[in-house]
C-alpha positions as CSV (number, residue, x, y, z in Angstrom):
1,M,-46.0,60.1,-37.5
2,F,-49.0,57.7,-37.4
3,S,-48.3,54.7,-35.2
4,V,-50.4,51.6,-35.8
5,L,-49.4,50.2,-32.3
6,E,-50.4,53.4,-30.6
7,E,-53.8,53.5,-32.5
8,L,-54.5,49.9,-31.6
9,Y,-53.5,50.5,-27.9
10,C,-55.8,53.5,-27.7
11,G,-58.8,51.6,-29.3
12,N,-58.8,53.8,-32.5
13,I,-58.2,50.7,-34.8
14,T,-60.7,48.0,-34.2
15,P,-60.3,45.3,-37.0
16,A,-63.5,43.5,-35.9
17,D,-65.5,46.6,-36.4
18,R,-64.1,47.7,-39.8
19,A,-66.4,49.2,-42.4
20,F,-66.3,47.8,-45.9
21,A,-64.9,50.1,-48.5
22,P,-67.5,50.9,-51.3
23,T,-66.4,48.3,-53.7
24,K,-68.1,45.6,-55.8
25,K,-67.3,42.9,-53.2
26,A,-68.9,45.1,-50.5
27,E,-72.1,45.5,-52.5
28,E,-72.2,41.7,-53.1
29,F,-71.7,41.2,-49.4
30,K,-74.6,43.6,-48.6
31,K,-76.7,41.9,-51.1
32,L,-76.2,38.4,-49.6
33,H,-76.8,39.9,-46.1
34,R,-80.1,41.3,-47.2
35,A,-81.1,37.9,-48.8
36,Q,-80.1,36.1,-45.6
37,T,-82.2,38.5,-43.5
38,Q,-85.2,38.0,-45.7
39,I,-84.9,34.3,-45.4
40,E,-84.5,34.5,-41.6
41,T,-87.6,36.7,-41.4
42,Y,-89.6,34.2,-43.5
43,L,-88.4,31.2,-41.3
44,E,-89.4,33.1,-38.1
45,S,-92.9,33.6,-39.5
46,V,-93.5,29.9,-40.4
47,L,-91.6,27.9,-37.8
48,S,-93.3,26.5,-34.7
49,E,-92.2,27.9,-31.4
50,Q,-90.0,24.8,-30.7
51,A,-88.4,24.9,-34.2
52,L,-87.9,28.7,-33.9
53,T,-86.0,28.2,-30.6
54,Q,-83.8,25.6,-32.2
55,F,-83.3,27.9,-35.2
56,H,-82.3,30.8,-33.0
57,T,-79.9,28.4,-31.1
58,Y,-78.4,27.4,-34.4
59,C,-78.0,31.0,-35.5
60,N,-76.3,32.1,-32.3
61,M,-73.9,29.1,-32.5
62,Q,-73.1,29.9,-36.1
63,G,-72.4,33.5,-35.2
64,E,-70.1,32.4,-32.4
65,L,-68.3,30.0,-34.7
66,N,-67.9,32.8,-37.3
67,C,-66.5,35.1,-34.8
68,R,-64.0,32.8,-33.5
69,E,-62.9,31.8,-37.0
70,Q,-62.5,35.5,-37.9
71,E,-60.4,36.0,-34.8
72,E,-58.2,33.0,-35.5
73,T,-57.8,34.1,-39.1
74,F,-56.8,37.6,-38.0
75,I,-54.2,36.3,-35.6
76,Y,-52.8,34.0,-38.1
77,A,-52.6,36.7,-40.8
78,F,-51.0,39.2,-38.4
79,R,-48.3,36.5,-37.3
80,L,-47.7,35.6,-40.9
81,G,-47.2,39.3,-41.8
82,A,-44.9,39.8,-38.9
83,K,-42.9,36.7,-40.1
84,L,-42.7,38.2,-43.5
85,M,-41.4,41.5,-42.2
86,T,-38.8,39.6,-40.1
87,E,-37.7,37.7,-43.1
88,V,-37.5,40.9,-45.2
89,L,-35.4,42.7,-42.6
90,L,-32.9,39.9,-42.0
91,P,-29.9,39.2,-44.3
92,R,-30.6,36.5,-46.9
93,E,-29.0,33.2,-46.0
94,E,-26.9,31.4,-48.7
95,K,-28.0,28.0,-49.7
C-alpha cells in the first residue's frame, strides 16, 4: 500500500518541485511566466549597470519572499488538513 509518509521521508514526494498538471490554469501560468521573462530580458537590455544590479537584487529578494511564503502556506495548509482529519476521526461533541 502506498504510504505518503514513507514517500516524503524517502524524498520521492517533493511538493516544492511539483509539476503542473496540463490544465487551463497551468497554461495561464506558463503564459504569465513567458511574459515576465520577456519583460525581464527587455529591462536587462535597457537598464544601466547600477540599475541592473538593483533590479537583480530586487528580483532575488522577491524570489526569496515568494519561496518563504509558499513554504508557510504549505505548512499552514498541511496543519489545517491534519486538524480537519483529527476532527473527522473524533466523536462529535454535543452542544
